GUFI-529223 format. One record per residue (C-alpha): residue number from 1; y, z, x. Coordinates in steps of 0.5 Angstrom, whole numbers, padded with zeros to 4 digits, always signed. Layout:
residues N
   num      yy      zz      xx
   NUM       Y       Z       X
...
//
This chain:
residues 443
   num      yy      zz      xx
     1   +0221   +0136   +0210
     2   +0226   +0137   +0216
     3   +0226   +0143   +0220
     4   +0232   +0147   +0222
     5   +0233   +0148   +0229
     6   +0238   +0152   +0232
     7   +0239   +0153   +0240
     8   +0242   +0159   +0241
     9   +0243   +0160   +0249
    10   +0240   +0157   +0255
    11   +0242   +0161   +0261
    12   +0239   +0160   +0269
    13   +0239   +0166   +0273
    14   +0237   +0163   +0280
    15   +0243   +0165   +0284
    16   +0245   +0170   +0289
    17   +0243   +0176   +0285
    18   +0236   +0174   +0285
    19   +0235   +0171   +0292
    20   +0239   +0177   +0295
    21   +0233   +0182   +0294
    22   +0226   +0180   +0297
    23   +0222   +0183   +0291
    24   +0226   +0180   +0285
    25   +0224   +0174   +0282
    26   +0228   +0168   +0280
    27   +0227   +0166   +0272
    28   +0230   +0163   +0266
    29   +0231   +0165   +0259
    30   +0232   +0161   +0253
    31   +0233   +0163   +0246
    32   +0232   +0158   +0240
    33   +0233   +0159   +0233
    34   +0227   +0156   +0229
    35   +0227   +0158   +0221
    36   +0229   +0163   +0216
    37   +0225   +0169   +0215
    38   +0228   +0173   +0209
    39   +0235   +0176   +0212
    40   +0232   +0175   +0219
    41   +0231   +0169   +0223
    42   +0225   +0167   +0227
    43   +0227   +0166   +0234
    44   +0223   +0163   +0240
    45   +0224   +0167   +0246
    46   +0222   +0163   +0252
    47   +0221   +0165   +0259
    48   +0220   +0161   +0265
    49   +0219   +0163   +0273
    50   +0222   +0159   +0278
    51   +0217   +0155   +0282
    52   +0218   +0158   +0288
    53   +0216   +0165   +0285
    54   +0210   +0163   +0280
    55   +0205   +0165   +0285
    56   +0208   +0171   +0287
    57   +0208   +0173   +0279
    58   +0201   +0170   +0278
    59   +0198   +0169   +0271
    60   +0198   +0176   +0268
    61   +0205   +0179   +0267
    62   +0208   +0185   +0263
    63   +0214   +0182   +0259
    64   +0220   +0187   +0256
    65   +0225   +0184   +0252
    66   +0231   +0189   +0249
    67   +0236   +0186   +0244
    68   +0242   +0191   +0244
    69   +0248   +0192   +0239
    70   +0253   +0196   +0244
    71   +0249   +0202   +0245
    72   +0244   +0201   +0239
    73   +0237   +0198   +0240
    74   +0236   +0193   +0235
    75   +0229   +0190   +0238
    76   +0224   +0191   +0243
    77   +0218   +0187   +0246
    78   +0214   +0191   +0251
    79   +0207   +0187   +0252
    80   +0202   +0184   +0257
    81   +0203   +0176   +0257
    82   +0199   +0170   +0260
    83   +0204   +0165   +0264
    84   +0202   +0158   +0263
    85   +0201   +0154   +0270
    86   +0208   +0152   +0269
    87   +0210   +0159   +0270
    88   +0212   +0159   +0262
    89   +0211   +0164   +0256
    90   +0213   +0163   +0249
    91   +0214   +0168   +0244
    92   +0216   +0168   +0237
    93   +0220   +0174   +0234
    94   +0224   +0176   +0228
    95   +0231   +0178   +0229
    96   +0237   +0180   +0225
    97   +0243   +0175   +0225
    98   +0249   +0177   +0230
    99   +0251   +0177   +0237
   100   +0247   +0182   +0242
   101   +0246   +0183   +0249
   102   +0239   +0181   +0251
   103   +0235   +0183   +0257
   104   +0229   +0181   +0259
   105   +0224   +0184   +0265
   106   +0218   +0181   +0268
   107   +0213   +0184   +0272
   108   +0207   +0182   +0276
   109   +0200   +0185   +0274
   110   +0200   +0188   +0281
   111   +0207   +0191   +0281
   112   +0209   +0187   +0287
   113   +0214   +0182   +0284
   114   +0219   +0183   +0278
   115   +0225   +0180   +0276
   116   +0230   +0180   +0270
   117   +0235   +0176   +0266
   118   +0241   +0179   +0262
   119   +0246   +0175   +0257
   120   +0249   +0175   +0251
   121   +0246   +0171   +0245
   122   +0248   +0170   +0238
   123   +0242   +0170   +0233
   124   +0244   +0165   +0227
   125   +0243   +0166   +0220
   126   +0239   +0160   +0218
   127   +0238   +0157   +0211
   128   +0231   +0156   +0208
   129   +0228   +0149   +0209
   130   +0225   +0146   +0202
   131   +0222   +0151   +0197
   132   +0224   +0158   +0199
   133   +0219   +0163   +0199
   134   +0219   +0170   +0198
   135   +0219   +0174   +0204
   136   +0221   +0181   +0205
   137   +0224   +0184   +0211
   138   +0221   +0188   +0216
   139   +0222   +0196   +0216
   140   +0228   +0198   +0219
   141   +0228   +0200   +0226
   142   +0228   +0207   +0228
   143   +0234   +0211   +0229
   144   +0235   +0216   +0235
   145   +0229   +0221   +0235
   146   +0231   +0228   +0232
   147   +0228   +0235   +0232
   148   +0225   +0237   +0226
   149   +0228   +0243   +0222
   150   +0226   +0250   +0224
   151   +0225   +0252   +0217
   152   +0222   +0248   +0211
   153   +0227   +0244   +0206
   154   +0225   +0241   +0199
   155   +0222   +0235   +0199
   156   +0227   +0229   +0199
   157   +0227   +0224   +0194
   158   +0224   +0217   +0195
   159   +0229   +0213   +0200
   160   +0233   +0208   +0198
   161   +0236   +0202   +0202
   162   +0240   +0204   +0208
   163   +0238   +0212   +0207
   164   +0233   +0215   +0212
   165   +0226   +0215   +0209
   166   +0224   +0221   +0206
   167   +0219   +0225   +0209
   168   +0215   +0231   +0208
   169   +0217   +0238   +0209
   170   +0210   +0241   +0210
   171   +0210   +0241   +0217
   172   +0204   +0238   +0222
   173   +0199   +0235   +0218
   174   +0192   +0240   +0219
   175   +0186   +0237   +0221
   176   +0180   +0236   +0217
   177   +0176   +0243   +0215
   178   +0171   +0245   +0210
   179   +0177   +0249   +0207
   180   +0181   +0243   +0205
   181   +0176   +0242   +0199
   182   +0176   +0234   +0199
   183   +0182   +0233   +0204
   184   +0181   +0228   +0209
   185   +0186   +0227   +0215
   186   +0186   +0220   +0219
   187   +0190   +0217   +0225
   188   +0193   +0210   +0224
   189   +0198   +0206   +0229
   190   +0204   +0202   +0226
   191   +0207   +0197   +0230
   192   +0212   +0191   +0228
   193   +0213   +0185   +0233
   194   +0208   +0190   +0238
   195   +0213   +0195   +0238
   196   +0212   +0202   +0235
   197   +0214   +0203   +0228
   198   +0217   +0210   +0228
   199   +0220   +0211   +0221
   200   +0214   +0210   +0216
   201   +0214   +0214   +0210
   202   +0208   +0216   +0206
   203   +0211   +0212   +0200
   204   +0211   +0206   +0205
   205   +0203   +0205   +0205
   206   +0198   +0204   +0200
   207   +0191   +0206   +0201
   208   +0184   +0204   +0198
   209   +0178   +0207   +0199
   210   +0172   +0203   +0196
   211   +0177   +0199   +0193
   212   +0180   +0204   +0189
   213   +0187   +0206   +0190
   214   +0188   +0213   +0193
   215   +0195   +0217   +0193
   216   +0197   +0219   +0200
   217   +0199   +0226   +0200
   218   +0202   +0227   +0207
   219   +0204   +0222   +0213
   220   +0207   +0225   +0219
   221   +0209   +0221   +0225
   222   +0211   +0223   +0232
   223   +0217   +0227   +0230
   224   +0213   +0232   +0225
   225   +0205   +0232   +0227
   226   +0202   +0234   +0234
   227   +0199   +0229   +0238
   228   +0192   +0231   +0242
   229   +0189   +0225   +0246
   230   +0182   +0226   +0250
   231   +0182   +0222   +0256
   232   +0174   +0220   +0257
   233   +0173   +0217   +0264
   234   +0166   +0214   +0265
   235   +0166   +0210   +0272
   236   +0160   +0209   +0276
   237   +0159   +0208   +0283
   238   +0160   +0201   +0283
   239   +0167   +0202   +0282
   240   +0168   +0202   +0289
   241   +0175   +0201   +0293
   242   +0179   +0200   +0286
   243   +0177   +0207   +0284
   244   +0183   +0210   +0288
   245   +0188   +0206   +0284
   246   +0184   +0207   +0277
   247   +0185   +0215   +0278
   248   +0192   +0214   +0280
   249   +0194   +0210   +0273
   250   +0190   +0215   +0269
   251   +0194   +0220   +0272
   252   +0200   +0217   +0271
   253   +0198   +0216   +0263
   254   +0197   +0223   +0263
   255   +0204   +0225   +0265
   256   +0207   +0220   +0260
   257   +0203   +0222   +0254
   258   +0205   +0229   +0256
   259   +0212   +0227   +0257
   260   +0212   +0225   +0250
   261   +0209   +0232   +0247
   262   +0201   +0230   +0247
   263   +0196   +0236   +0249
   264   +0191   +0233   +0253
   265   +0183   +0234   +0255
   266   +0179   +0230   +0260
   267   +0172   +0228   +0259
   268   +0168   +0225   +0265
   269   +0161   +0222   +0266
   270   +0157   +0224   +0272
   271   +0150   +0223   +0269
   272   +0152   +0226   +0263
   273   +0159   +0227   +0259
   274   +0162   +0234   +0260
   275   +0169   +0237   +0259
   276   +0172   +0238   +0266
   277   +0179   +0239   +0264
   278   +0181   +0243   +0257
   279   +0187   +0243   +0252
   280   +0190   +0248   +0256
   281   +0190   +0245   +0263
   282   +0196   +0241   +0263
   283   +0198   +0234   +0265
   284   +0199   +0236   +0273
   285   +0192   +0239   +0273
   286   +0189   +0233   +0269
   287   +0192   +0229   +0275
   288   +0189   +0233   +0280
   289   +0182   +0233   +0277
   290   +0182   +0225   +0276
   291   +0184   +0225   +0284
   292   +0178   +0229   +0286
   293   +0173   +0226   +0281
   294   +0168   +0221   +0284
   295   +0164   +0216   +0281
   296   +0157   +0218   +0281
   297   +0152   +0213   +0278
   298   +0151   +0210   +0271
   299   +0151   +0215   +0265
   300   +0151   +0215   +0258
   301   +0157   +0212   +0256
   302   +0156   +0213   +0248
   303   +0155   +0220   +0249
   304   +0162   +0220   +0253
   305   +0165   +0217   +0247
   306   +0161   +0222   +0242
   307   +0163   +0228   +0246
   308   +0171   +0226   +0246
   309   +0171   +0225   +0239
   310   +0167   +0232   +0238
   311   +0173   +0235   +0242
   312   +0178   +0232   +0237
   313   +0175   +0235   +0230
   314   +0179   +0242   +0230
   315   +0185   +0239   +0233
   316   +0191   +0238   +0228
   317   +0196   +0232   +0227
   318   +0195   +0226   +0230
   319   +0188   +0225   +0235
   320   +0187   +0219   +0240
   321   +0181   +0217   +0245
   322   +0183   +0213   +0251
   323   +0176   +0211   +0254
   324   +0176   +0208   +0261
   325   +0169   +0205   +0263
   326   +0167   +0200   +0268
   327   +0161   +0199   +0264
   328   +0155   +0203   +0268
   329   +0151   +0205   +0262
   330   +0144   +0208   +0261
   331   +0145   +0209   +0253
   332   +0140   +0207   +0249
   333   +0141   +0204   +0242
   334   +0140   +0210   +0238
   335   +0146   +0213   +0242
   336   +0150   +0208   +0240
   337   +0148   +0209   +0233
   338   +0150   +0216   +0234
   339   +0157   +0214   +0237
   340   +0158   +0209   +0231
   341   +0157   +0215   +0226
   342   +0162   +0219   +0230
   343   +0167   +0214   +0230
   344   +0166   +0214   +0222
   345   +0167   +0221   +0222
   346   +0172   +0222   +0227
   347   +0178   +0218   +0224
   348   +0181   +0218   +0231
   349   +0183   +0211   +0234
   350   +0179   +0209   +0240
   351   +0183   +0206   +0245
   352   +0178   +0203   +0250
   353   +0179   +0199   +0257
   354   +0173   +0196   +0261
   355   +0175   +0195   +0268
   356   +0172   +0188   +0271
   357   +0171   +0186   +0264
   358   +0167   +0180   +0266
   359   +0162   +0183   +0269
   360   +0160   +0188   +0263
   361   +0153   +0188   +0260
   362   +0154   +0184   +0254
   363   +0151   +0190   +0250
   364   +0156   +0195   +0253
   365   +0162   +0190   +0252
   366   +0160   +0189   +0245
   367   +0159   +0196   +0243
   368   +0165   +0198   +0246
   369   +0169   +0193   +0242
   370   +0166   +0194   +0236
   371   +0167   +0201   +0236
   372   +0174   +0201   +0238
   373   +0176   +0196   +0232
   374   +0172   +0200   +0227
   375   +0176   +0206   +0229
   376   +0182   +0203   +0228
   377   +0184   +0202   +0236
   378   +0183   +0197   +0241
   379   +0179   +0194   +0247
   380   +0182   +0191   +0253
   381   +0177   +0188   +0258
   382   +0181   +0187   +0265
   383   +0179   +0182   +0270
   384   +0181   +0187   +0275
   385   +0184   +0194   +0276
   386   +0190   +0192   +0278
   387   +0192   +0190   +0271
   388   +0191   +0197   +0269
   389   +0198   +0199   +0269
   390   +0200   +0194   +0264
   391   +0195   +0197   +0259
   392   +0197   +0204   +0261
   393   +0204   +0203   +0259
   394   +0201   +0199   +0252
   395   +0197   +0205   +0250
   396   +0203   +0210   +0251
   397   +0207   +0206   +0246
   398   +0201   +0206   +0241
   399   +0200   +0213   +0242
   400   +0208   +0214   +0240
   401   +0206   +0209   +0234
   402   +0201   +0214   +0231
   403   +0201   +0217   +0224
   404   +0197   +0223   +0221
   405   +0195   +0221   +0214
   406   +0192   +0226   +0209
   407   +0189   +0224   +0203
   408   +0184   +0226   +0198
   409   +0177   +0223   +0198
   410   +0173   +0221   +0191
   411   +0167   +0226   +0190
   412   +0160   +0223   +0193
   413   +0158   +0223   +0200
   414   +0157   +0216   +0204
   415   +0161   +0212   +0209
   416   +0167   +0209   +0205
   417   +0171   +0203   +0207
   418   +0178   +0204   +0208
   419   +0184   +0199   +0207
   420   +0191   +0201   +0209
   421   +0197   +0197   +0209
   422   +0205   +0197   +0208
   423   +0206   +0197   +0201
   424   +0210   +0192   +0199
   425   +0207   +0188   +0205
   426   +0212   +0186   +0210
   427   +0212   +0181   +0215
   428   +0209   +0182   +0222
   429   +0207   +0189   +0221
   430   +0201   +0191   +0223
   431   +0197   +0198   +0221
   432   +0191   +0199   +0225
   433   +0186   +0204   +0222
   434   +0179   +0206   +0221
   435   +0175   +0201   +0218
   436   +0171   +0207   +0214
   437   +0171   +0214   +0214
   438   +0164   +0218   +0213
   439   +0165   +0224   +0208
   440   +0160   +0229   +0206
   441   +0162   +0230   +0199
   442   +0159   +0233   +0193
   443   +0155   +0227   +0189
//
């Protein structure tokens, strides 16, 4: 079978623009069409750092790519990447055919070297090769943010192609409460090509509990549902010199989340987990508390997570925990079991980052990774605190991509397995959701 390949554009940016500024990195970008994917085209985006700048960029870097049609954003890539020894990184993405303006930015993990490339590219419309397969296009990219209407409106009809997706007019999704009489609310994260999906509607998703399909009563994203984030910081005295850098980046994360409308709460571990800045503290206060917080030895990391999840119990809308640890931990096995129970009951993703991940104790590393995955979150283990800036940016994007999902559980207690996906399933759409939800219902 012949493979269809189409070279779109190859450009070199090694000239005076890059060399004139000491901190700019010379780089080359190649965009190549690979195959058809429904109405889209799968393209390979290859970035190569010039030989003289590869040592400055290093192995770990942050790559941003923006595809634009006039003033409209068509696609965005914003992710951590690993450069190969030749200074290359290659990504495959799906783009709609057409002629666009592409800008690619690369920044070292240390933040001390960066460069950019910009030019026009044409994405061709390729014909499927061989037996055509049925493929569905990814959901439409989000339009510019709009404010929710001040007064409720009647629910619109289900969306059709080319129309704004239908949304609930009921306002923010409430938190789980005894008065809900069987309603459950959990937070999920929706991305496509590693960018936030902001226009999902409840009709786009299917939910199964114990294999049984359950109707979704309401789904609300960043435009409708409030966001509550607990920063759970568990640093031991072994953190040492990078502590100032860690505090700076966590303060930066607090400011970024607050700028996106989040309410914040800070939990620190000093022997035992405790709340050190409440929901009414504000991002400036949290940043100041972080700057003054010292690492004071090992503590109960599992209890820190349990404390953070408990603070979200009564919060409405979308709920997240950002857990940052260097691995110092005295938690017993029973404490981690309690943390697993809290994750199953909480319905809130845990975005975890382990500093100096290669030195984390195997039990701590395994426990944090397992609970983050079970919660519908993610876990990054870093080699050093210098790459924390990249993760901070990534976590801020995941918070923007979060949705509150409300549904009604079947009767009967137990820990219920969950499965949520885009329906019908679209390529390169990822829904991060809790693996199960504990429910104390009537038997």
